[in-house]
C-alpha positions, -999 to +999 in steps of 0.1 A: +007+566-767+035+542-780+060+570-778+053+576-741+056+539-734+089+538-752+102+566-730+090+548-699+107+516-709+139+535-717+140+551-682+132+518-665+160+501-684+184+530-676+175+529-639+180+491-639+215+495-653+224+521-627+210+500-598+228+470-612+261+488-614+257+501-578+248+466-566+277+451-585+301+476-569+287+470-534+287+432-538+321+433-555+339+421-524+317+390-522+316+383-559+345+401-576+333+393-611+302+416-607+325+447-605+348+438-633+342+454-666+351+476-695+356+513-695+345+530-727+346+567-734+363+598-745+389+617-725+384+653-718+383+675-749+389+711-741+382+744-759+399+775-746+380+805-760+400+830-739+368+840-722+354+806-714+372+773-710+349+744-720+357+707-714+337+677-726+342+641-717+322+610-710+330+575-697+308+545-693+317+516-672+301+484-685+302+458-657+286+424-653+263+439-625+252+466-649+244+442-677+224+419-653+205+450-640+198+461-676+185+426-686+163+423-655+149+458-659+142+452-696+124+419-688+103+436-661+094+465-684+086+442-712+063+420-690+046+451-677+040+464-712+025+432-726-012+427-725-026+392-723 
């Protein structure tokens, strides 16, 4: 049962980060610091196999809005998981 709860907490925190990043982007005109951040990732790596051309790449934008969303989601998931 703990494994299932861990997956649920992971998806709640991931969803919180996504929602936080979206809200940070939308509210970036009002509070510009929410949309500023760091871009981490790997540029496109391509493999040409003469039959198939495969490209891989990933970028993660770490913004203040996303971090706030992650923290709020983690706190909510943690409070929902605790038993008093």
